[in-house]
Every structure is written in C-alpha cells, then in structure tokens.
BAKE-138872 format. One line per 8 residues: number of its first residue (from 1); for each residue x, y, z of C-alpha. Coordinates in nm, 4 decimals, always signed. Last residue first. Example, Ala and Ser with C-alpha at 12.3 -4.5 7.8 and 13.67 -1.06 7.14 Angstrom:
2) +1.3670,-0.1060,+0.7140; +1.2300,-0.4500,+0.7800 .
This chain:
556) +3.9312,-2.7245,-3.6861; +3.6006,-2.7605,-3.5046; +3.4072,-2.6859,-3.8240; +3.6076,-2.9530,-4.0058; +3.5100,-3.2077,-3.7393; +3.1447,-3.1166,-3.7888; +3.1694,-3.1812,-4.1635; +3.3250,-3.5213,-4.1001 .
548) +3.0605,-3.6161,-3.8434; +2.7774,-3.5148,-4.0788; +2.9428,-3.7118,-4.3582; +2.9709,-4.0209,-4.1344; +2.6033,-3.9893,-4.0509; +2.5282,-4.0632,-4.4149; +2.1529,-4.1268,-4.4024; +2.0450,-4.4081,-4.6325 .
540) +1.8699,-4.3121,-4.9557; +2.0301,-4.5598,-5.1970; +2.2398,-4.2809,-5.3479; +2.3784,-4.2277,-4.9997; +2.2284,-3.9520,-4.7920; +2.3159,-3.6105,-4.6537; +2.0171,-3.4720,-4.4628; +1.8000,-3.1908,-4.5946 .
532) +1.6953,-2.8337,-4.5172; +1.8940,-2.8200,-4.1932; +1.8239,-2.7384,-3.8264; +2.1065,-2.8066,-3.5821; +2.0742,-2.9391,-3.2270; +2.3652,-2.9761,-2.9833; +2.2943,-3.0995,-2.6307; +2.0931,-3.3777,-2.7910 .
524) +1.9203,-3.5772,-2.5118; +2.0708,-3.9116,-2.4221; +2.1522,-3.8293,-2.0582; +1.7794,-3.7660,-1.9993; +1.6791,-4.1318,-2.0586; +1.3955,-4.1295,-2.3126; +1.0740,-3.9389,-2.3773; +1.1011,-3.6606,-2.1192 .
516) +1.4583,-3.5653,-2.2054; +1.3750,-3.6015,-2.5742; +1.0940,-3.3468,-2.5421; +1.3205,-3.1109,-2.3532; +1.5636,-3.1027,-2.6430; +1.2813,-3.0571,-2.8931; +1.1367,-2.7624,-2.6989; +1.4780,-2.6011,-2.6630 .
508) +1.5335,-2.6138,-3.0395; +1.1799,-2.4869,-3.0954; +1.2491,-2.1821,-2.8776; +1.5850,-2.1208,-3.0433; +1.4054,-2.1085,-3.3760; +1.3576,-2.3105,-3.6934; +1.0166,-2.2724,-3.8522; +0.7392,-2.5342,-3.8663 .
500) +0.4567,-2.5284,-4.1247; +0.6268,-2.8046,-4.3234; +0.8048,-3.0706,-4.1211; +1.1510,-2.9802,-3.9975; +1.4752,-3.1489,-4.0991; +1.6899,-3.2042,-3.7897; +2.0568,-3.2725,-3.7203; +2.0736,-3.3849,-3.3587 .
492) +2.4052,-3.3894,-3.1710; +2.4946,-3.5976,-2.8669; +2.8132,-3.4661,-2.7087; +3.1379,-3.6594,-2.7090; +3.4187,-3.6987,-2.4572; +3.2029,-3.5724,-2.1733; +3.4477,-3.3349,-2.0042; +3.6699,-3.2147,-2.2894 .
484) +3.5236,-2.8648,-2.2758; +3.4750,-2.8605,-2.6532; +3.2879,-3.1946,-2.6292; +3.3611,-3.3627,-2.9617; +3.0523,-3.4300,-3.1759; +2.8460,-3.7484,-3.1795; +2.5709,-3.8172,-3.4276; +2.1906,-3.8332,-3.4381 .
476) +2.0089,-3.7884,-3.7672; +1.6649,-3.6411,-3.8179; +1.3668,-3.6423,-4.0509; +1.0223,-3.4790,-4.0548; +1.0354,-3.3369,-3.7019; +0.7788,-3.0758,-3.5920; +0.5227,-3.3411,-3.4936; +0.7473,-3.4757,-3.2137 .
468) +0.7546,-3.8569,-3.2132; +1.0498,-3.8499,-3.4498; +1.2668,-3.6991,-3.1770; +1.2282,-4.0039,-2.9525; +1.2990,-4.2449,-3.2359; +1.6075,-4.0460,-3.3336; +1.7365,-4.0798,-2.9775; +1.6930,-4.4584,-2.9791 .
460) +1.8335,-4.4838,-3.3313; +2.1581,-4.3003,-3.2604; +2.2925,-4.5589,-3.0137; +2.4385,-4.4182,-2.6941; +2.7284,-4.5769,-2.5072; +2.7543,-4.3986,-2.1720; +3.0813,-4.3117,-1.9962; +3.0183,-3.9390,-2.0093 .
452) +2.9403,-3.9626,-2.3829; +3.0420,-4.2371,-2.6220; +2.8283,-4.2185,-2.9371; +2.7835,-4.5306,-3.1511; +2.7807,-4.4562,-3.5252; +3.0873,-4.6613,-3.6218; +2.9305,-4.9767,-3.4811; +2.6239,-4.9130,-3.6959 .
444) +2.3066,-4.8587,-3.4986; +2.1017,-4.9825,-3.2018; +1.8468,-5.2188,-3.3574; +1.6326,-5.4193,-3.1181; +1.6205,-5.7989,-3.1305; +1.3400,-5.9999,-2.9691; +1.4381,-6.3136,-2.7772; +1.1901,-6.2775,-2.4926 .
436) +1.4563,-6.1564,-2.2455; +1.5548,-5.8721,-2.4784; +1.8277,-5.8834,-2.7411; +2.0411,-5.5797,-2.8173; +2.1554,-5.4594,-3.1539; +2.4673,-5.3368,-3.3293; +2.5480,-5.3512,-3.6995; +2.8956,-5.4243,-3.8385 .
428) +2.7632,-5.7490,-3.9886; +3.0392,-5.9846,-3.8713; +3.0077,-6.3276,-4.0366; +3.1259,-6.5788,-3.7825; +3.3476,-6.8873,-3.7413; +3.6602,-6.7025,-3.6382; +3.6484,-6.4907,-3.9518; +3.4145,-6.3595,-4.2184 .
420) +3.4047,-5.9785,-4.1950; +3.7736,-5.8841,-4.2359; +3.8409,-6.2075,-4.4265; +3.6158,-6.0920,-4.7104; +3.8329,-5.7835,-4.7524; +4.1405,-6.0021,-4.7926; +3.9587,-6.2456,-5.0219; +3.8781,-5.9655,-5.2697 .
412) +3.7779,-6.0973,-5.6136; +3.4103,-6.0323,-5.5350; +3.3461,-5.9837,-5.1648; +3.2293,-6.3127,-5.0194; +2.9775,-6.5865,-5.1027; +2.6874,-6.3880,-4.9614; +2.4582,-6.5515,-4.7091; +2.1203,-6.7072,-4.7858 .
404) +2.2260,-7.0684,-4.7358; +2.5221,-7.1525,-4.5137; +2.6203,-7.5088,-4.6055; +2.8164,-7.5591,-4.3913; +2.7381,-7.3183,-4.1107; +2.8840,-6.9818,-4.0181; +2.7620,-6.8214,-3.6957; +2.5989,-6.4946,-3.7952 .
396) +2.6989,-6.1774,-3.6130; +2.4984,-5.8778,-3.4934; +2.7437,-5.6704,-3.2902; +2.6535,-5.6285,-2.9262; +2.4307,-5.4163,-2.7072; +2.3480,-5.5148,-2.3513; +2.2710,-5.8592,-2.2130; +2.3560,-6.2128,-2.3251 .
388) +2.6973,-6.1565,-2.4763; +2.9050,-6.3802,-2.7016; +3.2778,-6.2889,-2.7193; +3.4231,-6.1152,-3.0227; +3.6414,-5.8905,-2.8041; +3.4295,-5.5839,-2.8832; +3.1200,-5.7791,-2.7783; +2.9360,-6.0387,-2.9862 .
380) +2.5623,-6.0840,-3.0381; +2.4885,-6.4204,-3.1977; +2.2585,-6.5075,-3.4865; +2.2309,-6.8669,-3.6107; +2.0810,-6.7968,-3.9504; +1.8524,-6.9677,-4.2023; +1.5781,-7.0033,-3.9408; +1.5328,-6.6243,-3.9585 .
372) +1.6037,-6.4479,-3.6310; +1.3427,-6.2629,-3.4225; +1.1762,-5.9235,-3.4509; +1.3189,-5.5974,-3.5798; +1.1861,-5.4222,-3.2722; +1.0553,-5.0654,-3.2873; +0.6930,-5.1630,-3.2417; +0.6702,-5.5076,-3.0811 .
364) +0.4895,-5.7161,-3.3381; +0.4004,-6.0748,-3.2573; +0.6155,-6.3403,-3.4209; +0.4880,-6.6623,-3.5836; +0.2412,-6.6022,-3.8639; +0.3425,-6.2427,-3.9393; +0.7202,-6.2981,-3.9228; +0.8472,-5.9963,-3.7280 .
356) +1.1883,-6.0152,-3.8808; +1.5571,-6.0919,-3.8413; +1.7992,-6.2058,-4.1136; +1.6030,-6.1432,-4.4347; +1.8453,-6.2405,-4.7121; +2.2084,-6.1577,-4.6557; +2.5115,-5.9650,-4.7890; +2.3022,-5.6719,-4.9116 .
348) +2.1883,-5.6506,-4.5524; +1.9072,-5.7687,-4.3300; +1.6387,-5.6523,-4.0934; +1.2625,-5.6820,-4.1109; +0.9672,-5.4907,-3.9676; +0.6027,-5.5891,-3.9948; +0.3835,-5.2814,-4.0246; +0.0308,-5.3221,-3.8859 .
340) -0.2581,-5.2069,-4.0980; -0.5661,-5.0374,-3.9524; -0.5127,-4.7547,-4.1996; -0.4892,-4.4263,-4.0050; -0.4234,-4.5547,-3.6511; -0.1911,-4.8304,-3.7734; +0.0044,-4.5877,-3.9902; +0.0382,-4.3430,-3.6992 .
332) +0.1512,-4.6075,-3.4508; +0.4131,-4.7557,-3.6831; +0.5482,-4.4084,-3.7566; +0.5729,-4.3379,-3.3827; +0.7569,-4.6653,-3.3255; +1.0433,-4.5489,-3.5498; +1.1270,-4.8176,-3.8036; +1.4930,-4.9140,-3.8355 .
324) +1.6342,-4.8602,-4.1814; +1.6225,-5.0599,-4.5032; +1.3153,-5.2612,-4.4090; +0.9375,-5.2221,-4.3932; +0.6309,-5.4412,-4.4259; +0.2573,-5.4117,-4.4877; +0.0277,-5.7149,-4.5126; -0.3187,-5.7905,-4.6542 .
316) -0.3519,-5.4918,-4.8848; -0.6675,-5.4995,-5.0979; -0.8442,-5.2666,-4.8529; -0.6163,-4.9724,-4.9278; -0.8901,-4.7601,-5.0828; -0.7555,-4.4053,-5.0816; -0.8985,-4.0699,-4.9700; -0.8801,-4.1668,-4.6011 .
308) -0.5003,-4.1633,-4.6327; -0.4844,-3.7835,-4.6080; -0.1068,-3.7563,-4.6486; +0.1510,-3.6645,-4.3793; +0.1357,-4.0261,-4.2620; +0.2396,-4.1353,-4.6108; +0.5578,-3.9266,-4.6136; +0.6866,-4.0983,-4.2996 .
300) +0.5766,-4.4328,-4.4453; +0.7986,-4.3631,-4.7440; +1.0973,-4.2798,-4.5233; +1.0438,-4.6028,-4.3276; +1.1372,-4.8056,-4.6367; +0.8582,-4.9706,-4.8364; +0.6898,-5.3116,-4.8542; +0.3406,-5.3986,-4.9755 .
292) +0.1336,-5.7165,-5.0057; -0.2003,-5.7544,-5.1867; -0.1825,-5.4657,-5.4348; -0.5207,-5.3995,-5.5907; -0.3986,-5.2517,-5.9220; -0.5958,-4.9271,-5.8965; -0.5764,-4.8795,-5.5182; -0.2043,-4.9441,-5.4839 .
284) -0.1561,-4.7278,-5.7930; -0.3411,-4.4357,-5.6378; -0.1433,-4.4694,-5.3155; +0.1878,-4.4407,-5.4998; +0.0703,-4.1401,-5.6963; -0.0462,-3.9663,-5.3763; +0.2849,-4.0437,-5.2006; +0.4760,-3.8475,-5.4671 .
276) +0.8374,-3.9428,-5.5378; +1.0046,-3.6829,-5.7559; +1.0237,-3.7535,-6.1254; +1.0737,-4.0650,-6.3314; +0.8261,-4.3213,-6.2048; +0.8266,-4.6880,-6.3026; +0.5777,-4.8682,-6.0788; +0.6541,-5.2391,-6.0744 .
268) +0.4212,-5.5064,-5.9362; +0.5505,-5.8609,-5.9027; +0.3276,-6.1679,-5.9340; +0.3105,-6.4133,-5.6470; +0.3677,-6.7861,-5.6923; +0.5834,-6.8208,-5.3811; +0.8951,-6.8912,-5.5899; +0.8062,-6.5886,-5.8011 .
260) +0.7945,-6.3614,-5.4970; +1.1071,-6.5106,-5.3422; +1.3270,-6.4356,-5.6406; +1.2206,-6.1094,-5.7980; +1.0792,-5.7845,-5.6741; +1.1058,-5.7765,-5.2961; +1.4393,-5.9109,-5.1797; +1.6083,-5.8908,-5.5190 .
252) +1.4868,-5.5314,-5.5474; +1.6139,-5.4652,-5.1956; +1.9590,-5.5474,-5.3351; +1.9631,-5.2112,-5.5085; +1.9932,-5.1056,-5.8725; +1.6475,-5.2407,-5.9555; +1.4792,-4.9475,-5.7813; +1.2752,-5.0276,-5.4756 .
244) +0.9152,-4.9830,-5.3582; +0.8177,-5.3435,-5.2965; +0.4799,-5.4285,-5.4444; +0.3453,-5.7845,-5.4390; +0.0478,-5.9029,-5.6426; -0.1242,-6.2231,-5.5302; -0.1720,-6.5437,-5.7314; +0.0042,-6.7325,-5.4484 .
236) +0.0412,-6.4810,-5.1683; +0.3546,-6.3005,-5.0532; +0.3873,-6.3045,-4.6740; +0.6581,-6.0374,-4.6777; +0.8108,-6.2242,-4.3819; +0.7387,-6.5953,-4.4330; +0.7075,-6.6412,-4.8070; +0.8989,-6.3458,-4.9425 .
228) +1.2044,-6.3226,-4.7187; +1.2058,-6.6898,-4.6143; +1.1815,-6.8058,-4.9768; +1.4538,-6.5481,-5.0332; +1.7132,-6.8066,-4.9361; +1.6357,-6.9764,-5.2656; +1.8081,-6.6939,-5.4532; +2.1279,-6.7406,-5.2517 .
220) +2.1728,-7.0868,-5.4035; +2.2325,-6.9281,-5.7451; +2.5267,-6.7344,-5.6015; +2.5891,-6.3855,-5.4613; +2.9067,-6.1734,-5.4581; +2.8971,-5.8422,-5.2696; +3.1345,-5.5883,-5.4228; +3.2189,-5.3199,-5.1659 .
212) +3.1373,-4.9507,-5.2074; +3.4097,-4.7089,-5.0968; +3.4329,-4.5934,-4.7356; +3.1479,-4.5317,-4.4945; +2.7745,-4.5194,-4.5693; +2.8754,-4.7382,-4.8663; +2.6015,-4.8059,-5.1189; +2.6979,-5.1712,-5.1502 .
204) +2.8040,-5.2737,-5.4987; +2.6071,-5.5842,-5.5862; +2.7606,-5.8718,-5.7798; +2.5160,-6.1340,-5.8970; +2.5131,-6.4736,-6.0686; +2.8027,-6.6716,-5.9182; +2.7612,-7.0443,-5.9735; +2.7348,-7.2447,-5.6524 .
196) +2.3892,-7.3856,-5.7355; +2.5333,-7.5387,-6.0519; +2.3645,-7.5870,-6.3882; +2.5753,-7.7121,-6.6794; +2.5436,-7.4284,-6.9273; +2.2850,-7.4170,-7.2007; +2.5079,-7.2760,-7.4731; +2.5043,-7.5837,-7.6968 .
188) +2.1243,-7.5922,-7.6759; +2.0863,-7.2602,-7.8595; +1.8159,-7.0684,-7.6768; +1.4948,-7.0708,-7.8760; +1.3126,-6.7432,-7.9390; +1.5737,-6.6544,-8.2000; +1.7170,-6.3046,-8.1907; +1.6125,-6.0000,-8.3911 .
180) +1.3956,-5.8676,-8.1052; +1.7002,-5.8571,-7.8784; +1.8775,-5.6222,-8.1196; +1.5812,-5.3850,-8.1424; +1.5333,-5.3919,-7.7645; +1.8967,-5.3056,-7.6944; +1.9438,-5.0254,-7.9474; +2.3260,-5.0238,-7.9446 .
172) +2.4882,-4.7142,-7.8021; +2.7223,-4.4382,-7.9244; +2.4399,-4.2262,-8.0577; +2.1119,-4.3051,-7.8880; +1.8115,-4.5188,-7.9805; +1.5808,-4.7027,-7.7465; +1.6638,-4.8857,-7.4235; +2.0432,-4.8601,-7.4280 .
164) +2.3370,-5.0832,-7.5150; +2.7107,-5.0349,-7.4674; +2.9552,-5.3110,-7.5612; +3.3309,-5.3592,-7.5192; +3.4070,-5.2452,-7.1645; +3.7361,-5.4110,-7.0603; +3.9341,-5.1043,-7.1729; +3.7983,-4.8741,-6.8981 .
156) +3.8584,-4.5010,-6.9555; +3.6441,-4.4715,-7.2690; +3.3665,-4.6553,-7.0850; +3.3520,-4.3795,-6.8225; +3.2888,-4.0995,-7.0692; +3.0219,-4.2955,-7.2563; +2.8557,-4.4054,-6.9309; +2.8530,-4.0479,-6.7988 .
148) +2.6866,-3.9197,-7.1142; +2.4347,-4.2020,-7.0895; +2.3511,-4.1127,-6.7299; +2.3144,-3.7431,-6.8062; +2.0831,-3.7962,-7.1019; +1.8688,-4.0859,-6.9828; +1.7996,-4.3910,-7.2006; +1.8017,-4.6768,-6.9539 .
140) +2.1149,-4.8861,-6.9603; +2.2755,-5.2178,-7.0539; +2.6545,-5.2128,-7.0090; +2.9020,-5.4749,-7.1353; +3.2413,-5.6235,-7.0397; +3.2764,-5.5052,-6.6795; +3.6101,-5.5873,-6.5174; +3.4429,-5.5751,-6.1724 .
132) +3.6691,-5.3162,-6.0089; +3.7267,-5.1247,-6.3315; +3.3648,-5.0927,-6.4381; +3.2497,-5.0158,-6.0864; +3.5046,-4.7409,-6.0235; +3.4564,-4.5943,-6.3706; +3.0810,-4.5818,-6.3125; +3.1125,-4.4018,-5.9806 .
124) +3.3606,-4.1551,-6.1331; +3.1182,-4.0768,-6.4167; +2.8165,-4.0267,-6.1900; +2.5739,-4.2920,-6.0716; +2.2087,-4.1925,-6.0304; +2.0789,-4.4620,-6.2674; +2.1362,-4.7222,-5.9953; +2.3339,-5.0395,-6.0518 .
116) +2.2706,-5.4100,-6.0995; +2.5841,-5.6138,-6.1727; +2.4762,-5.9307,-6.3515; +2.7216,-6.2185,-6.3840; +2.7030,-6.4393,-6.6947; +2.6092,-6.8066,-6.6600; +2.4275,-6.8350,-6.9931; +2.0791,-6.8747,-6.8474 .
108) +2.1512,-6.6282,-6.5661; +2.2209,-6.3530,-6.8195; +1.8892,-6.4108,-6.9968; +1.7045,-6.4180,-6.6649; +1.8620,-6.0861,-6.5729; +1.7669,-5.9263,-6.9044; +1.4093,-6.0563,-6.8792; +1.3647,-5.8951,-6.5368 .
100) +1.5378,-5.5665,-6.6151; +1.3466,-5.5252,-6.9421; +1.0439,-5.4214,-6.7329; +1.2084,-5.0838,-6.6741; +1.2357,-4.9851,-6.3085; +1.5960,-4.8531,-6.3113; +1.7587,-5.0383,-6.6018; +2.1243,-4.9969,-6.5143 .
92) +2.2673,-5.3478,-6.5691; +2.6485,-5.3724,-6.5696; +2.7462,-5.7042,-6.7300; +3.0226,-5.9272,-6.5945; +3.1559,-6.2293,-6.7806; +3.1693,-6.5544,-6.5800; +2.9885,-6.7647,-6.8417; +2.9922,-6.6003,-7.1825 .
84) +2.9183,-6.2631,-7.3435; +3.0487,-6.2606,-7.7021; +2.8146,-6.0119,-7.8685; +2.5890,-6.2859,-8.0117; +2.5826,-6.4691,-7.6765; +2.4331,-6.1619,-7.5147; +2.1677,-6.1460,-7.7843; +2.0885,-6.5164,-7.7498 .
76) +2.0393,-6.4717,-7.3748; +1.8049,-6.1780,-7.4416; +1.6011,-6.3915,-7.6811; +1.5771,-6.6675,-7.4218; +1.4787,-6.4051,-7.1640; +1.2020,-6.2766,-7.3919; +1.0472,-6.6178,-7.4446; +1.0789,-6.7220,-7.0810 .
68) +0.9236,-6.3981,-6.9537; +0.6440,-6.4350,-7.2093; +0.5597,-6.7881,-7.0985; +0.5797,-6.6693,-6.7392; +0.3029,-6.4142,-6.7873; +0.3691,-6.0468,-6.8498; +0.1415,-5.7439,-6.8249; +0.2431,-5.4042,-6.9576 .
60) +0.1350,-5.0479,-6.8689; +0.1832,-4.6957,-7.0034; +0.0124,-4.3937,-6.8479; +0.3145,-4.1632,-6.8296; +0.3830,-4.2384,-6.4618; +0.4790,-4.5942,-6.5452; +0.3211,-4.9374,-6.5333; +0.4386,-5.2960,-6.4970 .
52) +0.2618,-5.6114,-6.3827; +0.4901,-5.9148,-6.3784; +0.4471,-6.2920,-6.3453; +0.0823,-6.3855,-6.4053; +0.0428,-6.7593,-6.4729; -0.0187,-6.8081,-6.8434; +0.2487,-7.0734,-6.8961; +0.1549,-7.2833,-6.5913 .
44) +0.3501,-7.6123,-6.6175; +0.6123,-7.5272,-6.8792; +0.6383,-7.1487,-6.8355; +0.6446,-7.2077,-6.4600; +0.9426,-7.4373,-6.5136; +1.1119,-7.1822,-6.7364; +1.0936,-6.9169,-6.4634; +1.1745,-7.1433,-6.1680 .
36) +1.4212,-7.4170,-6.2630; +1.5674,-7.2579,-6.5765; +1.6065,-6.8977,-6.4617; +1.6786,-6.9911,-6.1008; +1.9545,-7.2419,-6.1787; +1.9906,-7.5431,-5.9470; +2.2189,-7.8393,-6.0224; +2.3248,-7.8934,-5.6601 .
28) +1.9614,-7.8951,-5.5563; +1.8948,-7.6686,-5.2556; +1.6353,-7.8109,-5.0149; +1.5820,-7.5418,-4.7543; +1.4957,-7.6530,-4.4031; +1.2524,-7.5212,-4.1411; +1.2668,-7.7247,-3.8195; +1.4223,-7.5168,-3.5438 .
20) +1.3098,-7.1671,-3.6427; +0.9609,-7.2644,-3.7596; +0.8900,-7.4962,-3.4652; +1.0172,-7.2284,-3.2277; +0.8033,-6.9648,-3.4025; +0.4805,-7.1630,-3.3800; +0.2939,-7.4594,-3.5300; +0.4656,-7.4617,-3.8676 .
12) +0.3646,-7.4496,-4.2330; +0.5539,-7.4944,-4.5631; +0.7647,-7.8002,-4.4919; +1.0880,-7.9524,-4.6276; +1.1517,-7.6646,-4.8638; +1.2667,-7.6405,-5.2273; +1.0207,-7.8382,-5.4356; +0.7282,-7.7586,-5.2085 .
4) +0.7738,-7.3878,-5.2800; +0.7056,-7.4135,-5.6535; +0.3730,-7.2334,-5.6718; +0.0127,-7.3002,-5.7721 .
C-alpha cells in the first residue's frame, strides 16, 4: 500500500496528453512530510520496509517506518534539547549514513531548516555556507579532513553553536549517543502547526559558474516528487529503488527520499568510502534485487566498460538517468548489453523532474530528455524573452499560482531571485530545442554556447559525436578565441582517453574526422587537447567555465 491517492486526483492515464493535461496534485495547506507520510505509514503499516542500508565494509541495516518514526522523534527531541527551533538552519553532512534520513525527519518535525552538504567541502566552502545561511548547528560524518575543516570554519562563524559527529571526536558531540538518550515521544508542545509553505530545505547549488546559490524549498515541494518517483523513476510499491547519489545533493531528494516513500517504495543506500567501482555497484544490485535504478551518465559510461554478463540484473524493471544529458551511444551500448532501456530526465536543484521520458506515456528517443512534466508549463524563449517555436531557446517555466514543484526562491536573496523569476517565468539558464513531436533536446547552458562563423553550436551535440568513438572516455566541448579573428570562436575538444589508447597527432586527426562524418562538419573541433581528467564541480559536473578561463590565460 502507498499514500499516493491522498495527494493526487488520479494515478493512471490513457496517454501522455491525458497525463499532462489532467494530472493534479492535491496539496493540503497543513501538510508536513514527516508527520503526514513517515508517521502515517508508521500508524497504518508500521512494518512496511522503508530503508535498506549497507556499506563497503560488510555492514547492513534494515528500517521499517515504525523505526524511522521512533528515531526521528528522538532526533527531534535532541535538536530541541540544544535549542534548535523553527526556522533555525542546520548543516547536515552525513554522506550516505542512514542517520541522514532520521535526522531530516527530526528537523522537519520541529520546523528547522536542513542544509544538506557534501563531505568534500573545504574550510572556505564551509565558512561560505555557514555565514550565508546563518547556520546554528552542524551534524557530520566522522572523517578526519572534513572534521578539521568544520572546526576551523566554525571558529570563524559566530552563529554556529553546536557541532555533532557520528561517533566520538574531540571538539564534537557524539550525535548517536545524545540522540539515544532522548525520549521516543516528541513533546506535544513542540509539534508545530503544520504548513505546506514552511521552508524545510536550503540547497547550495554546485555552481558551474560563480558562487553557489541557496535554493529554498518548502514542504509542498516534496509532493512534487510524486511525478519524479511515480511517473519517471517508476518506483514500485514494495519495490526497492536505488539512486546513486550522495545526500549532499538535490538528486538525493529526487531519488532517495520523498517520492519513493510516497509511492510505497523502499530506498536502497550503498555507503561506499573509496573510489567508485562499477563491479561493487553491480554486485549490490544483484544481491539486494534492486527493482528501479537511476545513475548519472558517467556511471553508465563506466558500466559499459565492464563485463555486464557476469551480473544478474534481472530484478531491475526500469533504468533512468539525469544530471547531465545522456549520449545516445551510451544508451545503445547499455541496451545491447543488458536489454534495459534508459529513460532520461531533466531538472534542476530548483525543480522536481521537469522533462522526462515517462515510461508509461513517452517513447524513448535516445538523446532526448523527453516531454514536460504536468507540473510545468515549459516555454522556450529567445534572447529577448520571446517564445520561439523552432531553433534553440532557453528552457523557461511559466509561473502559475500555485506553482508546485518549483523552488520558493534563493534564500534571503530577493534580488538574486528576481534575476531568474521575472516577467511571468522562471528562467533556467539551460538551452534546448523542441522537435515537431514535442520532444525536447538538450543543447547546453546559455554560457556554454559557442559562436563560430555565424553558427551557434551547443557543446552536447559535439560531445555526443565524440563519445561514439571507442577511444573517448570523457570529453568537454568549449569555445576558444580564433587567433586569426575570422571565425570568432573555434570549437575545442578536451578529451580523456579510454584505457589502451595513447594520445597522438594521428588519433587527434582521427577524432576530428570522426566528428565531421557524424555531425555537421562545421561543428568539428578544430582544437583538440588530450588530458588525464576534466575539471568538475564537487557534484561531478564538468566545469567548462574553468576550461575556458584556463584557455584565455594561455592566450594572454
């Protein structure tokens, strides 16, 4: 059993048009996810499976909703005991520890604001977040470098009053020991008046350009993930869903929390500490019989270099991807080796799933991000903010009232919010084109578009062509100034080679010719550089802006 019927008008539809035009969310004004989903399951189905956790050291834990409620009530009482109240901000750096889920529910129950963050943050990153969000407490995994950075950063930010860690460490409170001391019953006087407009999350975007922004999300946002989990990820009641994402990123909320539990699916968490190994991932999919699986394209790129015939992937019903556009060649290779199609989705930290190949309603066109979610009225706008029917335009969402599934704004920054929410639209900063059948195709970030000889070239289309060549493991396409001043910019490819391939002038020429034959010749990379790795954000996205900056310094 699941709770979907309480929050949607219908659960099944005849076709995509029926789905898009007639799906409606029912968002109660007094909604609180922790009380109305987690605690409700604990009341009506206490032993329903909620969370399956394991790590790379052989440990595992299984949680039902009764246990999640019990532990989250204790966590809420702990936060209350140190003075955390409604509206206070708590930095949560728990990586893939199972405490993340009970900690969040405890914070939601008292109206505090969780700020998930990655364990890879350095001292300056932590200071920036602590100061910008006026953080009052930090809950962290017990890692040497991270904890040292937290201690240094906290000394520079007077709002930070409490530091807790999983386990014991000098300078920190033992989080689990203190939670264990608390009552299993949340004090009734602290049960806040529930409100769907209450702020519960602030995510710092990873920032491929500029400093990270603070994305503010409300209780109502959580229900928007019914579309993400129920209609795109296709999470199954009593199933086990695995999204490969650390808790510091919004993708965790997409794939490891809200929509899954609303759909009645348990969440699978694999807590690994070293380098990602596809073999380990595939072993756990086999062992725990994962039913639905989502990973970024990078993971699928590693998977196709693995002998997949050694693993039993028969439990998987659906495979999905998001985070970056999926190269058609990766889709083809996975399908050939596993028989599974990959359903692509597009969205941002500021949204739930915005466009997708919804398995029941949208046929896959490899390389396309599918069609719009019924939560959003998506328009492509030109540089003058005018709607366009053909060619590439910025992906914008026409603002409705209410607009479910969209961020509230940038936390405590109305000026920054006004730069993306104006004239009746939310401006995503991403470019796409729409074909005659209504499918959307990702082009790139507005800042990444290359202008060469009068052409506007999106990096993804060239990257997709290069990725079809077996020598290419990863690549990034950027524009560099034409030294002769004729073309404006030249297309440049920065390439990481697959193993068993060696950089050479001959291979460079081969790759350039390959692109010429695979896509329009004017798009081929006139400049091609081989590198050992690509610069990336701490969330794993390629930082093309850094490549451009480094190239501009070379010119100077």
